[in-house]
Predicted model as a PDB file, atoms N, CA, C, CB and O in Angstrom, pLDDT in the B-factor column:
MODEL        1                                                                  
ATOM      1  N   UNK A   1      84.247 272.527  79.803  1.00 74.00           N  
ATOM      2  CA  UNK A   1      83.132 272.604  78.753  1.00 74.00           C  
ATOM      3  C   UNK A   1      82.919 271.900  77.763  1.00 74.00           C  
ATOM      4  CB  UNK A   1      83.088 273.542  78.226  1.00 74.00           C  
ATOM      5  O   UNK A   1      83.864 271.719  76.995  1.00 74.00           O  
ATOM      6  N   UNK A   2      81.639 271.296  77.474  1.00 82.00           N  
ATOM      7  CA  UNK A   2      81.409 270.686  75.681  1.00 82.00           C  
ATOM      8  C   UNK A   2      81.095 271.831  74.795  1.00 82.00           C  
ATOM      9  CB  UNK A   2      79.937 269.510  75.406  1.00 82.00           C  
ATOM     10  O   UNK A   2      80.374 272.816  74.954  1.00 82.00           O  
ATOM     11  N   UNK A   3      81.713 271.491  73.980  1.00 91.00           N  
ATOM     12  CA  UNK A   3      81.286 272.408  72.659  1.00 91.00           C  
ATOM     13  C   UNK A   3      81.259 271.185  71.577  1.00 91.00           C  
ATOM     14  CB  UNK A   3      82.576 273.838  72.174  1.00 91.00           C  
ATOM     15  O   UNK A   3      82.129 270.320  71.471  1.00 91.00           O  
ATOM     16  N   UNK A   4      80.282 271.281  70.938  1.00 93.00           N  
ATOM     17  CA  UNK A   4      80.234 270.893  69.965  1.00 93.00           C  
ATOM     18  C   UNK A   4      79.233 271.410  68.751  1.00 93.00           C  
ATOM     19  CB  UNK A   4      80.181 269.860  70.310  1.00 93.00           C  
ATOM     20  O   UNK A   4      78.522 272.415  68.751  1.00 93.00           O  
ATOM     21  N   UNK A   5      79.414 270.307  67.609  1.00 95.00           N  
ATOM     22  CA  UNK A   5      78.569 271.407  66.497  1.00 95.00           C  
ATOM     23  C   UNK A   5      77.781 269.689  66.049  1.00 95.00           C  
ATOM     24  CB  UNK A   5      79.915 272.671  64.756  1.00 95.00           C  
ATOM     25  O   UNK A   5      78.182 268.525  66.044  1.00 95.00           O  
ATOM     26  N   UNK A   6      76.297 270.506  65.669  1.00 96.00           N  
ATOM     27  CA  UNK A   6      75.541 269.439  64.922  1.00 96.00           C  
ATOM     28  C   UNK A   6      75.082 270.211  63.930  1.00 96.00           C  
ATOM     29  CB  UNK A   6      74.407 268.651  65.660  1.00 96.00           C  
ATOM     30  O   UNK A   6      75.081 271.433  63.781  1.00 96.00           O  
ATOM     31  N   UNK A   7      74.429 268.724  62.826  1.00 96.00           N  
ATOM     32  CA  UNK A   7      73.607 269.718  61.604  1.00 96.00           C  
ATOM     33  C   UNK A   7      72.165 268.792  61.696  1.00 96.00           C  
ATOM     34  CB  UNK A   7      74.526 269.713  59.580  1.00 96.00           C  
ATOM     35  O   UNK A   7      72.079 267.567  61.785  1.00 96.00           O  
ATOM     36  N   UNK A   8      71.319 269.573  61.654  1.00 97.00           N  
ATOM     37  CA  UNK A   8      70.017 269.303  61.569  1.00 97.00           C  
ATOM     38  C   UNK A   8      70.053 268.240  60.798  1.00 97.00           C  
ATOM     39  CB  UNK A   8      69.189 270.312  61.124  1.00 97.00           C  
ATOM     40  O   UNK A   8      69.975 268.673  59.649  1.00 97.00           O  
ATOM     41  N   UNK A   9      70.146 266.797  60.771  1.00 96.00           N  
ATOM     42  CA  UNK A   9      69.632 266.046  59.985  1.00 96.00           C  
ATOM     43  C   UNK A   9      67.406 265.917  59.475  1.00 96.00           C  
ATOM     44  CB  UNK A   9      70.379 264.823  60.748  1.00 96.00           C  
ATOM     45  O   UNK A   9      67.014 265.414  58.421  1.00 96.00           O  
ATOM     46  N   UNK A  10      66.804 266.293  60.162  1.00 96.00           N  
ATOM     47  CA  UNK A  10      65.231 265.705  59.921  1.00 96.00           C  
ATOM     48  C   UNK A  10      64.891 266.838  61.176  1.00 96.00           C  
ATOM     49  CB  UNK A  10      64.793 263.558  60.261  1.00 96.00           C  
ATOM     50  O   UNK A  10      65.727 267.215  61.998  1.00 96.00           O  
ATOM     51  N   UNK A  11      63.361 267.316  61.113  1.00 97.00           N  
ATOM     52  CA  UNK A  11      62.166 268.027  61.268  1.00 97.00           C  
ATOM     53  C   UNK A  11      61.562 267.204  61.452  1.00 97.00           C  
ATOM     54  CB  UNK A  11      61.663 268.803  60.433  1.00 97.00           C  
ATOM     55  O   UNK A  11      61.234 266.567  60.451  1.00 97.00           O  
ATOM     56  N   UNK A  12      60.948 266.618  63.080  1.00 96.00           N  
ATOM     57  CA  UNK A  12      59.955 265.884  63.054  1.00 96.00           C  
ATOM     58  C   UNK A  12      59.002 266.509  63.965  1.00 96.00           C  
ATOM     59  CB  UNK A  12      60.285 264.588  63.316  1.00 96.00           C  
ATOM     60  O   UNK A  12      59.077 266.373  65.186  1.00 96.00           O  
ATOM     61  N   UNK A  13      57.952 267.311  63.271  1.00 96.00           N  
ATOM     62  CA  UNK A  13      57.232 268.091  64.456  1.00 96.00           C  
ATOM     63  C   UNK A  13      58.148 268.552  65.324  1.00 96.00           C  
ATOM     64  CB  UNK A  13      56.251 267.288  65.270  1.00 96.00           C  
ATOM     65  O   UNK A  13      59.235 269.059  65.047  1.00 96.00           O  
ATOM     66  N   UNK A  14      57.506 268.291  66.770  1.00 97.00           N  
ATOM     67  CA  UNK A  14      58.252 269.696  67.787  1.00 97.00           C  
ATOM     68  C   UNK A  14      59.374 268.623  68.175  1.00 97.00           C  
ATOM     69  CB  UNK A  14      57.117 270.577  69.540  1.00 97.00           C  
ATOM     70  O   UNK A  14      59.342 268.304  69.364  1.00 97.00           O  
ATOM     71  N   UNK A  15      60.230 268.087  67.500  1.00 98.00           N  
ATOM     72  CA  UNK A  15      61.420 267.524  67.678  1.00 98.00           C  
ATOM     73  C   UNK A  15      62.576 267.470  66.262  1.00 98.00           C  
ATOM     74  CB  UNK A  15      61.000 266.132  68.201  1.00 98.00           C  
ATOM     75  O   UNK A  15      62.410 266.964  65.153  1.00 98.00           O  
ATOM     76  N   UNK A  16      63.501 268.045  66.707  1.00 98.00           N  
ATOM     77  CA  UNK A  16      64.575 267.995  65.630  1.00 98.00           C  
ATOM     78  C   UNK A  16      65.366 266.575  65.787  1.00 98.00           C  
ATOM     79  CB  UNK A  16      65.653 269.329  65.798  1.00 98.00           C  
ATOM     80  O   UNK A  16      65.394 266.236  66.970  1.00 98.00           O  
ATOM     81  N   UNK A  17      66.080 265.565  64.825  1.00 97.00           N  
ATOM     82  CA  UNK A  17      67.037 265.022  64.988  1.00 97.00           C  
ATOM     83  C   UNK A  17      68.154 265.635  64.529  1.00 97.00           C  
ATOM     84  CB  UNK A  17      66.889 264.020  64.635  1.00 97.00           C  
ATOM     85  O   UNK A  17      68.225 266.201  63.438  1.00 97.00           O  
ATOM     86  N   UNK A  18      69.194 265.526  65.470  1.00 96.00           N  
ATOM     87  CA  UNK A  18      70.560 265.822  65.000  1.00 96.00           C  
ATOM     88  C   UNK A  18      72.025 265.043  65.076  1.00 96.00           C  
ATOM     89  CB  UNK A  18      70.744 266.873  65.565  1.00 96.00           C  
ATOM     90  O   UNK A  18      72.387 264.377  66.046  1.00 96.00           O  
ATOM     91  N   UNK A  19      72.625 265.207  64.140  1.00 95.00           N  
ATOM     92  CA  UNK A  19      73.482 264.602  64.225  1.00 95.00           C  
ATOM     93  C   UNK A  19      75.547 265.514  64.327  1.00 95.00           C  
ATOM     94  CB  UNK A  19      72.935 263.712  63.035  1.00 95.00           C  
ATOM     95  O   UNK A  19      75.972 266.434  63.628  1.00 95.00           O  
ATOM     96  N   UNK A  20      76.296 264.730  65.458  1.00 93.00           N  
ATOM     97  CA  UNK A  20      77.150 265.314  65.843  1.00 93.00           C  
ATOM     98  C   UNK A  20      78.042 265.507  64.187  1.00 93.00           C  
ATOM     99  CB  UNK A  20      77.760 264.516  67.165  1.00 93.00           C  
ATOM    100  O   UNK A  20      78.088 264.644  63.310  1.00 93.00           O  
ATOM    101  N   UNK A  21      78.807 267.173  64.126  1.00 89.00           N  
ATOM    102  CA  UNK A  21      79.772 267.187  62.982  1.00 89.00           C  
ATOM    103  C   UNK A  21      80.940 266.069  63.019  1.00 89.00           C  
ATOM    104  CB  UNK A  21      80.435 268.599  62.951  1.00 89.00           C  
ATOM    105  O   UNK A  21      81.411 265.654  61.961  1.00 89.00           O  
ATOM    106  N   UNK A  22      81.267 265.726  63.928  1.00 82.00           N  
ATOM    107  CA  UNK A  22      82.684 264.918  64.590  1.00 82.00           C  
ATOM    108  C   UNK A  22      82.652 263.220  64.544  1.00 82.00           C  
ATOM    109  CB  UNK A  22      82.829 265.352  66.410  1.00 82.00           C  
ATOM    110  O   UNK A  22      83.566 262.398  64.614  1.00 82.00           O  
ATOM    111  N   UNK A  23      80.746 263.024  64.349  1.00 74.00           N  
ATOM    112  CA  UNK A  23      80.883 261.356  64.496  1.00 74.00           C  
ATOM    113  C   UNK A  23      81.785 260.717  62.888  1.00 74.00           C  
ATOM    114  CB  UNK A  23      78.857 260.549  64.624  1.00 74.00           C  
ATOM    115  O   UNK A  23      82.012 261.074  61.732  1.00 74.00           O  
ATOM    116  N   UNK A  24      81.970 259.891  63.567  1.00 71.00           N  
ATOM    117  CA  UNK A  24      82.791 259.323  61.957  1.00 71.00           C  
ATOM    118  C   UNK A  24      81.942 257.970  61.595  1.00 71.00           C  
ATOM    119  CB  UNK A  24      84.866 258.763  62.168  1.00 71.00           C  
ATOM    120  O   UNK A  24      81.854 257.306  60.562  1.00 71.00           O  
ATOM    121  N   UNK A  25      81.432 257.868  62.728  1.00 72.00           N  
ATOM    122  CA  UNK A  25      80.602 255.841  62.052  1.00 72.00           C  
ATOM    123  C   UNK A  25      79.271 256.523  61.571  1.00 72.00           C  
ATOM    124  CB  UNK A  25      80.012 254.030  63.830  1.00 72.00           C  
ATOM    125  O   UNK A  25      78.792 257.549  62.053  1.00 72.00           O  
ATOM    126  N   UNK A  26      78.780 255.812  60.582  1.00 74.00           N  
ATOM    127  CA  UNK A  26      77.847 255.731  60.195  1.00 74.00           C  
ATOM    128  C   UNK A  26      76.557 255.266  61.071  1.00 74.00           C  
ATOM    129  CB  UNK A  26      78.162 255.169  59.310  1.00 74.00           C  
ATOM    130  O   UNK A  26      75.442 255.768  60.927  1.00 74.00           O  
ATOM    131  N   UNK A  27      76.824 254.375  61.871  1.00 78.00           N  
ATOM    132  CA  UNK A  27      75.720 253.537  62.877  1.00 78.00           C  
ATOM    133  C   UNK A  27      75.222 254.554  63.649  1.00 78.00           C  
ATOM    134  CB  UNK A  27      76.335 252.306  63.929  1.00 78.00           C  
ATOM    135  O   UNK A  27      73.992 254.524  63.690  1.00 78.00           O  
ATOM    136  N   UNK A  28      75.636 255.290  64.168  1.00 84.00           N  
ATOM    137  CA  UNK A  28      75.729 256.357  65.506  1.00 84.00           C  
ATOM    138  C   UNK A  28      74.093 256.668  65.272  1.00 84.00           C  
ATOM    139  CB  UNK A  28      77.053 258.058  65.358  1.00 84.00           C  
ATOM    140  O   UNK A  28      73.600 256.443  64.166  1.00 84.00           O  
ATOM    141  N   UNK A  29      73.186 257.260  66.503  1.00 89.00           N  
ATOM    142  CA  UNK A  29      71.816 257.411  66.620  1.00 89.00           C  
ATOM    143  C   UNK A  29      72.074 258.339  66.448  1.00 89.00           C  
ATOM    144  CB  UNK A  29      70.976 257.116  67.543  1.00 89.00           C  
ATOM    145  O   UNK A  29      73.233 258.635  66.741  1.00 89.00           O  
ATOM    146  N   UNK A  30      70.866 259.785  65.657  1.00 92.00           N  
ATOM    147  CA  UNK A  30      70.675 261.022  65.586  1.00 92.00           C  
ATOM    148  C   UNK A  30      69.946 261.054  66.918  1.00 92.00           C  
ATOM    149  CB  UNK A  30      69.999 261.529  64.304  1.00 92.00           C  
ATOM    150  O   UNK A  30      69.168 260.212  67.366  1.00 92.00           O  
ATOM    151  N   UNK A  31      70.497 262.593  67.651  1.00 95.00           N  
ATOM    152  CA  UNK A  31      70.023 262.810  69.288  1.00 95.00           C  
ATOM    153  C   UNK A  31      68.863 263.688  68.707  1.00 95.00           C  
ATOM    154  CB  UNK A  31      71.292 263.726  70.626  1.00 95.00           C  
ATOM    155  O   UNK A  31      68.870 264.487  67.771  1.00 95.00           O  
ATOM    156  N   UNK A  32      67.896 263.303  69.528  1.00 97.00           N  
ATOM    157  CA  UNK A  32      66.500 263.615  69.270  1.00 97.00           C  
ATOM    158  C   UNK A  32      66.064 265.189  70.339  1.00 97.00           C  
ATOM    159  CB  UNK A  32      65.512 262.004  69.746  1.00 97.00           C  
ATOM    160  O   UNK A  32      65.613 265.019  71.472  1.00 97.00           O  
ATOM    161  N   UNK A  33      66.257 266.459  69.838  1.00 98.00           N  
ATOM    162  CA  UNK A  33      65.896 267.374  71.060  1.00 98.00           C  
ATOM    163  C   UNK A  33      64.635 268.218  70.308  1.00 98.00           C  
ATOM    164  CB  UNK A  33      67.375 268.493  71.667  1.00 98.00           C  
ATOM    165  O   UNK A  33      64.581 268.669  69.164  1.00 98.00           O  
ATOM    166  N   UNK A  34      63.821 268.246  71.211  1.00 98.00           N  
ATOM    167  CA  UNK A  34      62.974 269.279  71.559  1.00 98.00           C  
ATOM    168  C   UNK A  34      63.383 270.337  70.773  1.00 98.00           C  
ATOM    169  CB  UNK A  34      62.959 269.599  72.950  1.00 98.00           C  
ATOM    170  O   UNK A  34      64.586 270.584  70.689  1.00 98.00           O  
ATOM    171  N   UNK A  35      62.373 271.152  70.049  1.00 98.00           N  
ATOM    172  CA  UNK A  35      62.435 272.280  68.954  1.00 98.00           C  
ATOM    173  C   UNK A  35      62.317 273.270  70.023  1.00 98.00           C  
ATOM    174  CB  UNK A  35      61.199 272.348  67.642  1.00 98.00           C  
ATOM    175  O   UNK A  35      63.073 274.211  69.780  1.00 98.00           O  
ATOM    176  N   UNK A  36      61.634 273.436  71.164  1.00 97.00           N  
ATOM    177  CA  UNK A  36      61.312 274.785  71.938  1.00 97.00           C  
ATOM    178  C   UNK A  36      63.292 274.883  72.387  1.00 97.00           C  
ATOM    179  CB  UNK A  36      59.749 274.521  73.709  1.00 97.00           C  
ATOM    180  O   UNK A  36      63.635 276.045  72.602  1.00 97.00           O  
ATOM    181  N   UNK A  37      64.472 273.816  72.520  1.00 97.00           N  
ATOM    182  CA  UNK A  37      65.171 274.400  72.859  1.00 97.00           C  
ATOM    183  C   UNK A  37      66.009 274.649  72.093  1.00 97.00           C  
ATOM    184  CB  UNK A  37      65.425 274.119  73.650  1.00 97.00           C  
ATOM    185  O   UNK A  37      67.116 274.657  72.633  1.00 97.00           O  
ATOM    186  N   UNK A  38      66.027 274.914  70.818  1.00 98.00           N  
ATOM    187  CA  UNK A  38      66.407 275.384  69.677  1.00 98.00           C  
ATOM    188  C   UNK A  38      66.125 276.506  68.633  1.00 98.00           C  
ATOM    189  CB  UNK A  38      66.315 274.626  69.267  1.00 98.00           C  
ATOM    190  O   UNK A  38      64.982 276.757  68.252  1.00 98.00           O  
ATOM    191  N   UNK A  39      67.053 277.061  68.263  1.00 97.00           N  
ATOM    192  CA  UNK A  39      66.727 278.496  67.839  1.00 97.00           C  
ATOM    193  C   UNK A  39      65.680 278.211  66.588  1.00 97.00           C  
ATOM    194  CB  UNK A  39      68.224 279.444  67.346  1.00 97.00           C  
ATOM    195  O   UNK A  39      65.819 277.322  65.748  1.00 97.00           O  
ATOM    196  N   UNK A  40      64.333 279.409  66.677  1.00 96.00           N  
ATOM    197  CA  UNK A  40      63.579 279.032  65.873  1.00 96.00           C  
ATOM    198  C   UNK A  40      63.505 278.697  64.771  1.00 96.00           C  
ATOM    199  CB  UNK A  40      63.106 279.449  65.880  1.00 96.00           C  
ATOM    200  O   UNK A  40      62.723 277.885  64.277  1.00 96.00           O  
ATOM    201  N   UNK A  41      65.089 279.861  63.825  1.00 96.00           N  
ATOM    202  CA  UNK A  41      65.006 279.360  62.395  1.00 96.00           C  
ATOM    203  C   UNK A  41      65.614 277.946  62.129  1.00 96.00           C  
ATOM    204  CB  UNK A  41      65.729 280.360  61.480  1.00 96.00           C  
ATOM    205  O   UNK A  41      66.078 277.608  61.040  1.00 96.00           O  
ATOM    206  N   UNK A  42      65.588 277.534  62.710  1.00 97.00           N  
ATOM    207  CA  UNK A  42      66.360 276.218  61.839  1.00 97.00           C  
ATOM    208  C   UNK A  42      65.814 275.699  61.036  1.00 97.00           C  
ATOM    209  CB  UNK A  42      66.740 275.112  62.430  1.00 97.00           C  
ATOM    210  O   UNK A  42      64.621 275.692  61.340  1.00 97.00           O  
ATOM    211  N   UNK A  43      66.049 275.038  59.763  1.00 97.00           N  
ATOM    212  CA  UNK A  43      65.971 273.769  58.893  1.00 97.00           C  
ATOM    213  C   UNK A  43      66.467 273.052  58.603  1.00 97.00           C  
ATOM    214  CB  UNK A  43      65.807 273.700  58.155  1.00 97.00           C  
ATOM    215  O   UNK A  43      67.264 272.830  59.514  1.00 97.00           O  
ATOM    216  N   UNK A  44      66.651 272.240  57.682  1.00 97.00           N  
ATOM    217  CA  UNK A  44      66.893 270.748  57.727  1.00 97.00           C  
ATOM    218  C   UNK A  44      68.664 271.179  57.452  1.00 97.00           C  
ATOM    219  CB  UNK A  44      65.845 269.584  56.300  1.00 97.00           C  
ATOM    220  O   UNK A  44      68.973 271.868  56.480  1.00 97.00           O  
ATOM    221  N   UNK A  45      69.447 270.798  58.192  1.00 96.00           N  
ATOM    222  CA  UNK A  45      70.482 270.730  57.285  1.00 96.00           C  
ATOM    223  C   UNK A  45      71.457 272.434  57.507  1.00 96.00           C  
ATOM    224  CB  UNK A  45      69.652 270.420  55.583  1.00 96.00           C  
ATOM    225  O   UNK A  45      72.407 272.898  56.876  1.00 96.00           O  
ATOM    226  N   UNK A  46      70.706 272.936  58.619  1.00 97.00           N  
ATOM    227  CA  UNK A  46      71.108 273.865  59.179  1.00 97.00           C  
ATOM    228  C   UNK A  46      72.281 273.498  60.508  1.00 97.00           C  
ATOM    229  CB  UNK A  46      69.863 274.521  59.499  1.00 97.00           C  
ATOM    230  O   UNK A  46      71.891 272.817  61.457  1.00 97.00           O  
ATOM    231  N   UNK A  47      73.930 274.096  60.450  1.00 97.00           N  
ATOM    232  CA  UNK A  47      74.729 273.493  61.143  1.00 97.00           C  
ATOM    233  C   UNK A  47      74.259 274.761  63.084  1.00 97.00           C  
ATOM    234  CB  UNK A  47      76.631 273.558  60.061  1.00 97.00           C  
ATOM    235  O   UNK A  47      73.697 275.852  63.181  1.00 97.00           O  
ATOM    236  N   UNK A  48      74.867 273.812  64.193  1.00 97.00           N  
ATOM    237  CA  UNK A  48      74.210 274.287  65.144  1.00 97.00           C  
ATOM    238  C   UNK A  48      75.549 273.964  65.718  1.00 97.00           C  
ATOM    239  CB  UNK A  48      72.775 273.770  65.620  1.00 97.00           C  
ATOM    240  O   UNK A  48      76.033 272.869  65.434  1.00 97.00           O  
ATOM    241  N   UNK A  49      76.368 274.985  66.682  1.00 97.00           N  
ATOM    242  CA  UNK A  49      76.999 274.809  68.046  1.00 97.00           C  
ATOM    243  C   UNK A  49      76.169 274.552  69.146  1.00 97.00           C  
ATOM    244  CB  UNK A  49      77.715 275.913  68.406  1.00 97.00           C  
ATOM    245  O   UNK A  49      75.086 275.121  69.281  1.00 97.00           O  
ATOM    246  N   UNK A  50      76.500 273.930  69.745  1.00 96.00           N  
ATOM    247  CA  UNK A  50      76.556 273.679  70.985  1.00 96.00           C  
ATOM    248  C   UNK A  50      77.493 273.913  72.259  1.00 96.00           C  
ATOM    249  CB  UNK A  50      76.435 272.775  70.857  1.00 96.00           C  
ATOM    250  O   UNK A  50      78.690 273.847  71.978  1.00 96.00           O  
ATOM    251  N   UNK A  51      77.225 274.152  73.489  1.00 95.00           N  
ATOM    252  CA  UNK A  51      77.728 275.634  74.354  1.00 95.00           C  
ATOM    253  C   UNK A  51      77.201 275.981  75.329  1.00 95.00           C  
ATOM    254  CB  UNK A  51      77.633 276.839  73.761  1.00 95.00           C  
ATOM    255  O   UNK A  51      76.083 276.495  75.307  1.00 95.00           O  
ATOM    256  N   UNK A  52      77.854 275.790  76.368  1.00 93.00           N  
ATOM    257  CA  UNK A  52      77.193 276.190  77.678  1.00 93.00           C  
ATOM    258  C   UNK A  52      75.944 275.949  77.683  1.00 93.00           C  
ATOM    259  CB  UNK A  52      77.308 277.499  78.036  1.00 93.00           C  
ATOM    260  O   UNK A  52      75.436 277.016  78.026  1.00 93.00           O  
ATOM    261  N   UNK A  53      74.940 275.023  77.472  1.00 93.00           N  
ATOM    262  CA  UNK A  53      73.876 274.000  77.169  1.00 93.00           C  
ATOM    263  C   UNK A  53      72.852 274.972  76.216  1.00 93.00           C  
ATOM    264  CB  UNK A  53      73.086 273.303  78.725  1.00 93.00           C  
ATOM    265  O   UNK A  53      71.661 275.065  76.511  1.00 93.00           O  
ATOM    266  N   UNK A  54      73.220 275.429  75.467  1.00 96.00           N  
ATOM    267  CA  UNK A  54      72.606 276.489  74.732  1.00 96.00           C  
ATOM    268  C   UNK A  54      72.238 276.093  73.305  1.00 96.00           C  
ATOM    269  CB  UNK A  54      73.507 277.659  74.716  1.00 96.00           C  
ATOM    270  O   UNK A  54      72.828 275.013  73.261  1.00 96.00           O  
ATOM    271  N   UNK A  55      71.682 276.226  72.143  1.00 97.00           N  
ATOM    272  CA  UNK A  55      72.263 276.167  71.035  1.00 97.00           C  
ATOM    273  C   UNK A  55      72.382 277.281  69.980  1.00 97.00           C  
ATOM    274  CB  UNK A  55      71.774 275.250  70.595  1.00 97.00           C  
ATOM    275  O   UNK A  55      71.428 278.041  69.819  1.00 97.00           O  
ATOM    276  N   UNK A  56      73.433 277.407  69.299  1.00 97.00           N  
ATOM    277  CA  UNK A  56      72.897 278.796  68.432  1.00 97.00           C  
ATOM    278  C   UNK A  56      73.691 278.656  66.834  1.00 97.00           C  
ATOM    279  CB  UNK A  56      73.528 280.559  69.402  1.00 97.00           C  
ATOM    280  O   UNK A  56      74.875 278.337  66.734  1.00 97.00           O  
ATOM    281  N   UNK A  57      73.104 278.855  66.049  1.00 97.00           N  
ATOM    282  CA  UNK A  57      73.190 278.925  64.432  1.00 97.00           C  
ATOM    283  C   UNK A  57      74.742 279.068  64.184  1.00 97.00           C  
ATOM    284  CB  UNK A  57      72.275 280.337  63.704  1.00 97.00           C  
ATOM    285  O   UNK A  57      75.344 279.714  65.042  1.00 97.00           O  
ATOM    286  N   UNK A  58      75.249 278.715  63.459  1.00 95.00           N  
ATOM    287  CA  UNK A  58      76.630 278.581  62.820  1.00 95.00           C  
ATOM    288  C   UNK A  58      76.196 279.177  61.464  1.00 95.00           C  
ATOM    289  CB  UNK A  58      77.321 276.930  62.744  1.00 95.00           C  
ATOM    290  O   UNK A  58      75.301 278.696  60.769  1.00 95.00           O  
ATOM    291  N   UNK A  59      76.879 280.210  61.175  1.00 82.00           N  
ATOM    292  CA  UNK A  59      76.650 280.841  60.069  1.00 82.00           C  
ATOM    293  C   UNK A  59      77.584 280.197  58.358  1.00 82.00           C  
ATOM    294  CB  UNK A  59      77.060 282.378  60.623  1.00 82.00           C  
ATOM    295  O   UNK A  59      77.386 280.777  57.291  1.00 82.00           O  
TER     296      UNK A  59                                                      
ENDMDL                                                                          
END                                                                             
């Protein structure tokens, strides 16, 4: 089971750019995800947990 955390780096219209928390390399491209797949309350800087093919907000 894949379980990892992301930070919402940027929101661009219907998409959000996510960066993995555990990535240490700066040259890794952010992951583009449709906002329809993400919780509606996200803002830039929100931490997300990806688990069981779903994203949820980490408090």
